[in-house]
Each structure stands twice: as C-alpha cells, then as structure tokens.
N, C-alpha and C positions, 0 to 999 in steps of 0.2 A: 900438167899437164899441157899437151902440144895439141892447138886446133888449125888446123890447115883449110884454105879453101883454092878455090883456083887463082884469086889474086893476091893472098898474102898469106903471112904465119905470124904466129903469137904462142908465147908460153903464158901459162897463168894458174894459178891456185884452184885447185878444184873441191867442191863440197858435194855431195851426192846426196838429194834430200828426195822426200814425195810430194814437194810441193812444186816438182817441176815435171812433166810427165816425160816418159822415155823416151828417148830420142828427138828432146829438144835441149838446148843449150841455151844458158838465159847469162848475158854477160852486161853486167850493169852499166853505165857509162862513169866516165869521169878518171878510171884508171891511167894510172901517170905509167911511164918508162916506154916498151915496147909492147903492155897489154892495153891497146887501142883496139877494139874491136873494129873499128872502119877501115882498118886492114883487111880484112875480110871481105867488106861488102863490096860490091863493082857499081859505084854510082852513075854507071855509064847507060847499065841494063835499067830500063825503067818501064814502068808499066804503059801499055799503048794506049791504054783509053786516058788516064791521069797524069802521065808524062811523071809518078811519083819515084823514086828511086825504090830499089829494090834491097830491105835492112835482114833478109833472112837468106843469108847465104846457104848452099849444102858444105858441110864441112864433115872431114877427118878428124877423130879426135883421137889421142893415143898418151898413154900413161908414159912417162917420163921420170 
C-alpha cells in the first residue's frame, strides 16, 4: 500500500487485522529502505504544553 501524509510518502506491505481498530494504521519501527514511518511525521508540529512532537499524522492510504 501507499501511505501519504503532508510531509512524505512511503510504500509498505499491509495486513488487515481485527487487532487494529478501523481508521487506524500501525507501522512498527525498524523497517529499512524507504519504509520509514518517520518520513510521514512532522517533528516541528509539537504539543503546546509538553513540546512533544506529533507522531500521529493524518494519512491517506491507497492500494497499489
């Protein structure tokens, strides 16, 4: 599948399961090559109270 956010895009193999809620995408860390979830996040978009970066970007997922 192709995953796009305002910051980037990556291609990754997907598995649909009932262990992850609908409308939620779970990408484990440690993927190599172009499948890096951090390419999709915006580390400059931070919580105003904690200053913690947002690791939950809105994404568009399409089948390829």
